[in-house]
N, C-alpha and C positions, 0 to 999 in steps of 0.2 A: 581491458582489465574491468574494467565496470560495465562496458558492455556486454561483456560477458554472463557476468550476473546478472545486468538486466532482463537477459535474453532469456538465462537459464528459469528466471522467476517468472516468469510472463509480465513484467513490468511495461510500462510505456518505454520507447527506447529516451526520451529526453530526461527519463530519473539518470541515467549512466551521467550528464553532462552537470548535474545538481552534485551527484554521490561525488565525483572526481573533483568538483572545486570545494565542496566542503572537505576532502581528505587533504587536499592540498593547496588548500586556501588560494588558488589562482586558476584560471581559465585553463581548461586540460588544451594539450594540444592537439591541430587537426589531425594529424597525421595519426592517432587511436581512432578517431572518427570516420576517417576516410577508409580506414583499412575493413574490407571486408569481411575478414576473419580474426574475430576479435581474441586475445590472449587467452587462456587463463589467469583468472588473478593469483598471487602469493599466496596463502596462509596466512601472513597478517592483515591482507586487505580481507578477504573472508572473514577471519577475525571481528576485523573494524566495521565490516559492515554486517554482521552479526549483532553485534555491540550496537548500532543505531536503531536496527529496529526492535531492538530490545526494550531500549529508551524510549521508542516512538508507542511501543504498546504499555509502557508503563506510565506517563505522560498523562497528568491529570489535565485533561480535555475538558473543559466547559458542554455539557448536556445540553442538546437542541431539545426543545420541548416538543417541535415535530417528531421525535425521533422516540417519543413516549405515548403510547398508545393509554387511553384512560376509559374505564369503563366497557371494554371490551374482555372479551375471553377467545382463545386461541383455538380454536378447532382444524387441525390437521396442519396444514400449511396458512390458514386463512385466519383473516380476527373477526369474529361476529360482535356487534354494536348492537344489545338488547333495544336500544332506541331506533335502531333504525330498519323498518318491515320489509326491506330488500335485501336484508343480511340474513335469509334463510338458510342454515344449513341443509345439504344435500340428503 
């Protein structure tokens, strides 16, 4: 079930184990992870997984200072720092 969702979304395969553990509250059975063809999830599991993605997106996570760029301007997909002479736009 969760392997199907993870493969469909392009996430790392280990995410399926964590989703299954969170949903059922215990380690998943090995038969689910040894099966080469994952089974499609039920509507209930699809909705639960979607709610987890929404909750993650809305979570109040701290901002890391390295994520902020101070004193620079965006040019295309590059950041130009006016204090650095090597950052010259083309």
